[in-house]
N, C-alpha and C positions, 0 to 999 in steps of 0.2 A: 300414321305407321307405328304399330306397336315395335317397342325397341327389343331389341336381341341380344341377353350377354351369353358369350361364346366364352368357356373356362379353357385357360390355358397356362400352359406351364411359363413365367418369366425369366427373366436373368437370374434373379435370386433364388431360385429353384423353389418358387411356391407358385399355388394356383391362383390363376388371376380372372377377372370378368374384364373382356374387352366389349366395350358398345360397339359394333359392328357400326351401325350408322354412323358414331360421328367418326372413327378411324377412317372413311375414305370420303375426298371430296365428291360435293356434290354435283361436278363438273360431268361427270361420266355418265355413260347411259344406264339406265337402270336396269338393263339384262345384265349388263357387267357387273354392277355393284349386288343383283341378285347371286349370280353364277358364283363372285369373289366369297360371297357369305355363305351359301351350301357348300361351297368347296371348302372351307376352312370348319364347317362344322362336321363334314363327314370324315375329314382329316383328323378334328380333333377326338371324334368319336372313336375313330381306328386306333388312333394311338391308347387311347385309354384303354380299349378291349384287346390291343396284341397282349401274347402272352410273352416276347420279348420286352416289353416296355415295364419297368415297376409299378405300379399305382401306387402301391402301400407306402409307407412315409420310412417302415424295416428295407423295402426292396430297394429305394431311391436310396437309401443309405449304403446298402449293396452293391450299387451300381457307381457310389461315390468312390467305395473304396478302391473301385477297379483303377482310380487314375492313378499316374506314376507319382509314389511317393507317399503314396495311402497303405495304412495297413493292410493286408490281406488283398497286395496287389497279384494280380497275373504277371507271368513272365514276360518280360521284354522278346518283341519278334525277332526272331535271326534272317537273316536276309534270306531264306528257304521260306519262310513263313508268309515274305512278302507276295499280294496275290493272291493267297488260300484265305478264301472267306469261312474256312471250318477251323481255322487256327486259334486256339483258348489265347491270345494272346494281348499285350497292347504296345501297338508300334514305337518305334522309339523316337518319330517323327510324330509328334500330338497334335499337327493342325488340325482345325474341324474340316470334317467331311460333310459336305452337303448331299447326301443323300436323298432326302426327301424333302418336295420342294411341292409348289403348286401350279404348274404350267401357263395357269390363266391369270396370275395374279399379278394385273399390270395396274395397280392401285399408287403408280406414280414412286412409291416409297422403296427400299430396299425389303426383300423379301425377311419375315420373322425366320428368325432361329429356329429351325424344325426342333422339333420335341425331342428327339435323339440326341440332341448336344446340351436341351433343357437341365438334364441328369447333373451335370456337373456346376457348383452353386460358382462361375466366376463368369465374366460379362465375355463379348467377341473379342474386345481389345485385348483384356488379360491374357488371352489364348492365341495373342497373336503371336508368332513367332513358334509358334509348340510348343508352347508348355505356359502354364499360369507364371505372371510375376511374384507371385508371392509362394512360387514352390522353389526352393531350393537346387541348383542347378546342379543337377547328377554328373558325378565323375565318368568320363566315359572309359569303359574296359578294353584296354591295350592288349594287344598280342605279347604272351610272353619272346622273351629274345630267344630264339633257337641254339641251341646245343653247335658246336664247332663240329664240323667235319671231319673226315679222315683227314682230308691235305693239308687242312689250315693246322690238325696236331703234328702231322709231318712236318709242316713247316715253322711250327710254333719249336719244336726237337730241334731242327738243322739251324735254326738264326736264335732261339730264347724270345722270339716277340710273337705275339699272337695278334696276326694280321688279321683284318676283318677284309671279307669278302666286298668288292667296289659295287656300290650302288644300295647293298642290303639296310644302309642307316636310312635310306627315303622311305622305307616301311615298318621302320621302328616304332614311330609313333601314330600307324594307323588306327584310328579304333577298331574293336573287334565287333562292332556292331555298326551295321551301314544304313545309312539315311540316304535317301532318294534322292538326286539332283532334280531341284522342280523351284528353285528359288532363283534362276539364271536368265539371263534376257533370253527373250526368242527371237531367232531373226525371222525378215519375212517371207526367206523359203521354207520357211517349217511345212510341214502339211499335217493338215489337222485329220484325225484318224478318231474311231469311238472312244469313249472315254475322257477326251478332252472337254474342259469346262470354258464355255465362251462368256465371258462377263459384258454383257449389252446396256451400253448407255444412249439412251434415246431423250431429246431435247426440242424444242420447237411448237408445233401444235399440239403437243403433249409431250409430256415426260415421265420416263420409266427407268426403272433399273432393274436388270434380270438378270441372272446365272442361267445359261443353258445348261445342257450335258448332252453330249453329241452321244446319240445311243447306236445301238450294234450295228443299225441296219444306215450309220452313215448321216441321219437326220438330225434337224434339232426342230421341236415343236414352237410355232409364233401362235400368238392368240389371232381369229379372225382369218387366220392366211397358210395356218395347216404346216405341214412339214417342209422342210426347206432342207436339202441334200448342201452339204458341206466336208464331208469325207472325202480327200483328196484336194482338196484347195489349197491354196499356200495362206499363212497367214494375211497378207495384203489382200487375200481376196476375196475373206469370209466375209468384211462390211459391207462388200457392195453386191454381194448373194441376199443377205438379210436385207438391205435398202429395197435392192428391185423387189421383194418379195414384197415388204410393206408399206412399199409406193402405191400398190394395188386399193387398199386398204384408205390411208393417210396420204394428207400433204403436208407441206412447208415443215418438214421434219428434217434432222439429221442423228444421224447417231456414228459411234464408235465399238469397236470392238476389242475387247484384251482379254489375255489366257491365263486363264485363273490354275486350277489342278490338272497338269497332264496325265496324260493314260500312263500307263506303266508297258513295259513290255518286257519277256521272260527273255533270260540269256542263260548259258552254261558255262561255266569256268573248269576245265579239266586240266589234267597234268599235275604237273610239278609246283602248284598252287599251292600257297600258304594253309588257306581255306577251299578246296573245292565246293562246287556245288552248284544247285540251282540257285539262281537272284533274281528277283521282280524290281526292276530299274524305271527308272525315269525315262521315257520316249526321247531326253535331250541327252542322254550319256553316251559315253563314247569310249571306244576302247581302251583308254588309258583309266577312264573312269570307273570300269569295270575292273580292270587290274587292281586299281585301289580297295575296291568295293573287297576285293577275295583278299588283301592283304601281301597282295605281290607275292611275287615267285618265293619259293622254298630256298633253305638252303641250298640245296639239291638241283633247282629247278633255273632256267637258262631266262638272263634279261635281254641277249641278243636278237632270239629268235621265236618272238608269242606272234602266234597265228591267231589270223580270225578265218572261221570258215563258216560261210554259209550256203547250205544245199551240202552239195559233194563237194564244194571249191573253196577253195585257198584265196581269200580276197584280200589279203593283206598282212606283211609280215614287217613289225614292227619292232624296231631297238629300241630297248631303253637308254643304252650308253649315248644314242643322239639326244634325248633330250636331258640327259644328265651332264652333258659336259659341253654341247651347243645351244640348247633351249630348243631344240628342233621338234616339231612335233605335226610336220605335214603331214607326215605319213598315217597320223590317227584318223580314224575314221568311224562314222556316227552308225550306230548300231541299231539291229532293227531285232522283233521278236522272233525268237529261235536261232539266232546267232549263236554259235561254239567258238570261244577263246582258249585256245590250248597252248599250254605252257609247257616245253617240251622239257625234258632234263638239260643240265649242264654242258653247256661243250667244252674243248680242251681249257684251262685254266693254267696260270703262272704267275708266280708270287716275286714281288718287286719289293725290296727294301732297303735301308741305307741311306744314303744323301740322297734321295730323291724326294720330288715336291709332294706325293701323297702315296705312301706305301701301300700297298694291301694286294690283295689276290684278284686278279683280273680274267674275265673269260675271254678266250680268243675268239672269232668269226672267220674261220675260211684261214689262208694261208695267211700267217703274222711273221713279221723278222722283228729285231731285238729293236730295231730303230720305231717301230709301230708302236710295241708295246710302252715304249718309254714317253712316246708321245701319249698313249693312253693315262701315263700318271704324269702327264704334265712336265716332264723333262726332269734332268737332275736338277739340283738345289744350287746354291750360287756356291757353297761349300763342297762341290763333290770333287773328288781328283778326276782328272781327263786323259791318266794315263790307261787305266784298264776297266773290264767289269769282270767280276769274278760269276760264272754261270755253272748252278750244281745241276744235272740233268741224271735222268733215270734211263739208263742203257737197257734199252728190251728188255725191260720188268725181272734182269737181275742181276743188276749191280748199279752203283752210284759212280758218276764220274765231275770233276769239276775241272771248268775250263776258264784259262784268260783270254777276255776278247779285246782286243784293241779298240779304242773307243776312237775309230773312224768310218768312212767311209765302206770299206769292206766287213768292219766288225759292226756296225749298224745294219747289215743284209745278213744277218748269222737268223737262218729259220727258227722260232722256237718250237719248241714239243709239247707235249702235255706234260704238267710237272716239273715242268723247269722253275728254277728259283734264281734269280737275278739278284747279284749285291752290286752295290753303287757303292765305293770307298769315299769315305771323306777325305777330306784336304789334309795333308800333315801341317798342322798350324807352327809352320817354321819360317821367321821372318830372314830374308836370304841377305840384307842390307841396312841391318839396324844396330845400335848398339842401346845397351840399358841404363839408367842414371836412376838409381835410387836411392832411401834413408833419408838422413837430416837435410835435405834443400828443399828449395821453394817450389821445383817443377821436377816433379818425377816423372818417368815414360819411355818410351821408345824415340830415336831420334834417329835421322837419317844417317849410313854411313858414308863417310867420301875418301876415296884413296889421302893418304899422308895425313887424317885425323890423328890428332893428341886431345892428351888431358886437359890441356891446359882450353881447348875449343869445347868441351863437350861442359868443365866449369868456367864460365869465361870472368868469374870476380867472385870478390866474398861474399859479397849480398844474395847472390844466389844460395848461398846454404842457409838461410836464414827461412824457416821453415814457415807455409801460410798461419800456422796455428800461433806462432810467435808473434804474428803482426795481428793476429784475431785478437790475442790476449791484449796487447800494446793500447789496440784500439779500443779497448772496453777500458781501461783504465779511466776514461774519462765520461765522466755520466753527466748527462745535461741537468738541470732543473726544471722542474715545472713551473709553471706560472705562479702556482700559490707559494712556491718557494720551497715545496717539500722536492727530495732528493728520489729520482727511480731508485728500482732496488740493483744494487752494485753485485756485480761476480764475484767481487773479494771481500765479502762483507762475511765475516763470521757468522757460522752457521749455528753455533753456540749462544749466539745471542738471543735472548727470548724475544718473540715477535708477539705475544699476546698474553694475558693475565694468564696467572697459573696459581696455584696453594699456595706459595710463597709470598703472594703477594706482589709479586710484578705483576706491572701494568703498564700499557704504554701511555707514554702523556703527549703534549701536542708538538714537543720539542723534537727533531729530526736526527736528533745525535745523542739522545739520554733515553734511559727507562728510569721507572723509578719505582721504590721498593719500600712501601708504607710501615715493613717491620725492622728495615735497617737501621743500622747505627746512622746517625745524624753528624759525629764529625768530619773535620774535613779530613783528616788522616785516613778515615775510613773509604773515603773515597779516592785517595791518590796513590794508597799503599797496594803493594802485588801480594796481598796473602789473603788468605779463606774469610776473611770478616764483609758480612753481609752490608754495604752501606745503602744508605737510602737512594743514592742515584749513582748510576753505574754509565760513565758515559762508553759509548762504543766506538771501538778503535776504526777510525776512518781509513785510517793508511796503513798499507804493511808493504816490507821492502820483501819481498821474493821473488826469482829468479821466473822468467816466464815461459822459459821453455829450457831444456838442457842444454850443457854448455857443448859445443862442439869439440868432437875430440880432435885434435889438430896434429895429434901425434901420430894416429893410425889411419888410414883408406886401405882398401881391397881391391884389386881389377881381378876378377874371374873371368878368366878364359879357358874355351873345350878345344882340346886336341883336336884336329879333321882326321887324322889318322888313327888314334887313337883311342880318340872318343873322352879320353881323359881329363877332368877338370883341374886347371892349379892355381891357386892364388896369389897372386902378385901384389903383393904389401907397398904403401908407399907413402911418404910422408905428404899429408894433406897441408900442412903451415910451410914448410918449405915451399911446395908449388904455388898456392894461392897467396898466401903472404910475402914470400920472399923472390918469387920468380924463376926457381932451380930447375935448372932445363933436365937438371939429371933424375929428374922423379916426373919429370913430362915425356909419360911415357907415349909408345906408337900403339892406336888403337886398331881393331881389325871385327867382322863384322861377326856381330854374336856375342863382345864381349858385355860382360855387366859389371857397374862401379860401383859400389855401394860404399857411402859415407855415414858415420859412424858417430854418433854422441858419446857424451862421457858417462850416459845413464847406462848405454850397451855394454858395457865390460867394466868388471874391478879396475880401476887403473891405478899407478903408486900413489901414495899419497902426497909428492912433491906436485904429481900434474893435477889432482881435484882443486876445484875451484871451492871454496869453503866460506860459509856465511855464519857467524856467528853474532848474539846479541848482548850488550853489555849494558845494565840498567842501574838504576837507584843511583846511590851516592860516586857516579861516575860526571868527571867534568862535560865531557861529550857525549852522554850515552846515545847508544844506536844500534843498528847493525852496520856491521864491517865484513867488506869481503877480504880475508887473510891473503897476508903476501908468503909465498913459497917458504915454508920454513917458521915462520913465526909463531910466537909462544903465548902462552896466555899472559903472562908478567909486558911484551914487547905491545901486545896488543893493549894492552890498558896504557902503558904509558904513550903510545900512538893516540889514544881518545883523550889524551889532557891530564890523564893520575886521576886519583882520588881526591875528594873535596875532606874538607876537615872533620866533617862528619862520621864520615865512612867508619863503619864498625865491620875490619877484616873478618873477625872471628866469627861472625853470624855470617858470613856469606854464603849464598848458596849457586852451588856450582852442579848442573846438572845437565844431562848428554842422552843421546837418544840411545843409541846403542846400548848403554847401561840401563835405561830404560827395559829394553825389549830385554835383554839377560834377568833383569830382577823379575819382570812380569813371567817369564818362563818359570825360572825357580820359584815363584812365587806360586803359580798353578800346578807346578807339580806335588808342590807340598801339599797345597788343597785336596788334590787328586790322590795322596797315598792317604792324608786324613780320612777322607771321606771312605777311601775302602778298609782303612782300619774300624772305623765307626760302624760301617756295615758288618763287620766281623762280630764286634760285641755285641752290638743288635741281636743278631742271629745266636749267639752264647749267653745272650741274656735270657732270650725267649726260649730256650730251653730247661731254662733252670728255674722258671715260675711256676709256682705252685700255690695261690690264690690270687682272687680277683684283685685286690689291692697291688701286689705286686704285678699284676700285668698291667694295670693302668698307672702304676709309677713306671714300668719302661713303657710303656706308650708315650706318655707325658715327656721322657725322658729322649726318644728316640727323634719325637717331632723337633725338640728345644735344637737335639744337634743336625738336625738338617734345615731349619731354620738358620741356625749359626753358619754352617756354609754356605747357605746363600746369601746371607750378606757378607761374610769376607770376600766371595766371589766378585761381587760390587767394587770391592777397594783397587783401585789402579796404583801403579808405581810412578812415580815420581824422577827414577833415575839421578838422585842425588848423588855425588862423590864428595865423602868429607875433604876437605883441605888440610887437614890438619896443620892450621895455621894456629901459632902464639896468640893466645889469647891477649896477650898486650903488645901483637905486632901492629905497627903503623907504616903506612908507606907503600911504594908498588913493590920494594924489594921484600917484602914480606910474603909477599905470594910466591906460590911453585913456580917454577918455572918448566912448566909441561906443556907437550905438544897439545893441538886443538883438532877437533874433529868440526863437519861440518855439520851446523844444527846446535851448536854447544850454546849453553847461554849461563852469564855469571849475573849474579843480583846482587848488589853492595848495600844492605841496609844502613840506615843509620843507626848511632852506639843508642840501645833502650837504657832505659832509668831504671828497670823492675826486673823482679825475680817471680814467677808463678809457680803455686804449688796447689795442683787436684788431686783428686782423687777422693778416698774414703778420710778427711780431714774433717774439721770443726766447719772451718770456713775457707771454701777455695776461693783465691784471691791471689792479685800480683802485690806483690809489696817492692818497696825501693832498695835500691840494692845499694849493701855498705860494706864498704872493704873488709870488718873486722867478723861479718856473720857469716856464718858456715849453715849449710844443712840442717841441723839440728835448732839451728835458730831460725828460720825460716820455717820449720816445723811448729814451732814451741807458737810463732806469729797467727797460724793458722789456726789455733788451738790445739793440736798435736792431734794422733791419728783417734779414729773412732773404736767402737768395741768391734767392728766388724773388719778392720784393718788388717791387711798383713803385713806387718811391718819387715818379717825376713824378705820379702820380696820387693823391697821400695826400690827406685831406679831412680835417675836424674838423665832426663834430656837435655845432652850439650846445645847452644847455640848454634854449634859447627856443623849440627846434625848427631854425634857422636853419644853413647850411651853408657852410663856408669849404674850399675848395678850394685845391691846392699850385699849380696855374696861375691861382688868382684873383692872386697876389700877383707881384712883378715877374719877370721871367725871363732879367734880367740879374744877379739877386744869389741865388747858389745856398740861401745861407742866411736868404731871406726868409721860406721858412714856418717854421722852425725856431725864429725870434725868434716867432712869433705867440703873442701871448697867450691866456693859458687860464682857464676860471671853473670855478668849480663846477660838476662836472653836466657838463662837456663832455665828449666821446667822441671818442679819435684812431682813424683807420680806416685801416690799411694795406693796401692792395687786394695783388690778385697778378699778376703778369705776366702776361698774356695768349698762351697759347704759338702762336706762328705758322709759317709754314712755313719750314724751315731752310735755308741757304744750299746744302748740300750736296744739298739735296730739288729746288731752283731750278737749278743748276747740272746736274744728271741731266736734269731734264725739257728746259730747251736742249740740251744736249748729243743730246738723242734729237731733236727737232728740226731741228737741224744737219745730223745724221743723214740723216734725211728727206729734205732740200731735198738733199743730197749724192746719195742713191742716185737721187733723181728726176733730177737733173741727167745722171747716168751712164745712167739710160735713156734721156733724149730725145737723149743723143750716139750711143746705138747704132741709137735708129729713123731719125735722119740718116743 
C-alpha cells in the first residue's frame, strides 16, 4: 500500500507530515484504519479551507497575538460575555476547549490536539491550568472600595471613627473578572447534561482513550454502537451505560469515565449587587459562588436576606451572617439554568463601637434586642465597663436622644431601632487596693495593699534600693579571657583609644593592652607622662574607678497621696536614711490604697555640697596617687595629706588643677567669642565686597574670606581643659604650699616632677628647650635661641608660666625697652615670639589714594564741562 502523508499543525505551530500507516497499530481492522485516515484527511482539508482558521504565516501571527499577554490582544471576557459565542473577547480562563474532534478516532491513543489549538505555540502541558507557564501571571482586577454610606458618615460624625459594614471586608478581595468553577471534585449524584465532557478510558481486549461531548439531544456517539443517551444520568451511572453499549461489540474489556469540562448555565444576579447582570457559570456553582462572582452585595445591599428565585417561586433565603460567624452553609443551594439571585436593600442597621470585640455597622434581621446585637459583635471586650451602655437614637426622624441602658437582663432586652448607635464604655483603669513603688529601687511596680501596711513593708531592706542597672554594671566589670589569652570587649574601655590603623601611624599590635605609634617618641617618659607627647607605645588604661550608678538620696523621699474627697494630691516627704538605716518609727508612715512612693538618687536634684558624694583624681608626684572619695568638707590640701603627701621631686608651681564646671564655663565663653568673631568677619566681608573696584581686589578679598572661615573652623576644634591657676609660689614646697580650697566632684590634680628646661618657641632662629639657670632672664634665653627673626613681633612676645598664667610684653613698663628681657624665668616656662601680622603696605595705600584723587579730578572736570 502506498504511504499517505497528511499535513497537520504540530504543537510547535508548524506544518508537519504524518505517516498515517505508521501512526496506527496494525491490529486494528482495515476498515477502522481507512475510516480514521479519511476522517483526518477530511478534517485537515476543512481546517485548511475554513475562513476562521488562519492559513498564512501572517494570519497565524495575528491569531497568536490574541493570546493573553500578547500585543494587540482582545479584551478579557466579562462575566456577561460567558456563553456568548459572538463575543469578541478572550476568556479569563484560557484552558483549552475541545470543540473539534473525530468521534471515530479509536486508535488507542489520545486524540491529537485540534487544529484550533495549534495556532498557539505551546504544548498541551504548558497550557494546563489555564495559562502558558512562560507567560507572566496576570494581576487580577479588583473591585474598588465603595464610598461610605450616609449612615456610616453619620456614625463617623457621632463617634469620631469610620466604622465598616460588617461582612463587607469579605468581598474586598474578590476579583472583578469571574472564572467559572470547573476544577472542583464532582459528586456521584451529579446529573449529566448537554455540554458536559466525558473522558472515557478503555483497556482489556483493546485500549482507547476518548473525550466525548454530550450533544444537545443528550447523547454521546460511540463507534460501531451509535449514540448512547447519558443526559439525566448520575455521574456514577454513566460508566455502566457506556459499558453496556460497547458490550454488544466487544468482550473482555473494562472502562472508566471521568468528567472533563462541565456545561455552563446562565443565571441572573439582580438587586443591590456590586455588579448585577447575567452570568454564565459552571453547573457546579451554588448560590454562594454566584454571590461572590457578582462581587457581593453593595454598600446598600442586604447580607441577611439573599433570595434564590426559580420560576415564580423563592426557593431559598440565605443569610451571609450565618456563614461569616458560624461557617454555616447549609442554606446554600445548587443553581440551575435560569435561576435569579435577588439581593434586596439592606434592612435596619445599628452601629456598635467602643469596648467591643468587633466594632462595626450591623444589619438587623427582624426584631432584635440589645443582647442580640452584642452577640453579633461577639460581646463586650474584657476591658468593658459593666455598669451601663450609652445608646444614641433617632426619635421619629425629628430629634436625637441619648439613653443609659444598664447591663443587666432588663437592659439586654431593650429593642433596637434603625439608626441606633451603641457605645460600650471602657473600664476606668483604677486599681483599688494597690500602692506603687518607683524610682531608684530594684523592683518598681504595683504591690497589693493590706490593712496596716507601712513604708517599711514596702521597702524591706537597704538592698532593695540597689537598681538592676547597678548590678548589671557591676557584673560587667569582670571580663572573661578567651582561650587564646585575648580579652573580650570591656564596657569600661575608653572609646577614645584607637581601634585600627590611622593616618597618625597608630596600628594595633599583638599585645592585648597596648597600641603602637611608629612615629612617636621612643623615650620612656613619653610613655608614662600625662602630657600631649605622642609616645611610640601607649598603654590602654584597663581599670577605671567610677560610680556604677547614682548614689541614693538618703535625705529625701516622697509619698504622694490623693485625697478621696477633694482629689488633691499631697506630697509627704520622709527621711529615707532614718527609715531604712536607722529604723526610725517616726518616718514609717501608714500607707493607704493608691499611694505612690518615690525613691530618688542624688542625680535627680541639686543637693547641697555637703551631701554630695565627690570623687577626685590625684596623680603625678603623689605618694598614693589615685581616685579618692572626699569626706564631708574635705579640701585640696587635706585630701593630698590623706594621700600621703608629695614626693621629694614634686614641682608644685607646675601643678595642673582642672575642674569640669570650669571647663564648661570656659567652653561656653570660648564659643560665644567665636560666634561674635564670625559675625564681625561676615560684616567686614560684606563691607569689603562693596568696596571692590578691580579683579585683583576681588581675588584678594575672596582669599581673605576663605582664610577667615578656615581659621574659624580650626578654632572651633580647640577644646578647653578647665585648668585653674592655683597661684602657688614658684619656690613653694610641701603640702602647706597648696591652697586650701574646697573640691568639687570630678576635680583632678596632676603634680609633675621638677623640669630642668625652659622652652623658646615662635619666630626665633632655633626653637628649643634650654637648661634652666637661676641667673638667666627672658632675654638670655632669647639670645640662646638666636634672637628674633626678621618677621618676629617683639612687641607682642609673651611667657606662658608653668602654673598656667601668662605674662605679656605689654604688661611691663613701656618706657623701658629692656623690661621684658629682664623678666625672671622659672623651670617649665615657655617663651613665645609671635609673628608680625602682614597689613596693607604703604605702596598699596598710596595707590588706592591716587585712584581716589584721580576719580575726584575726573569728576570735577566733568562738572566743568557740564557748566
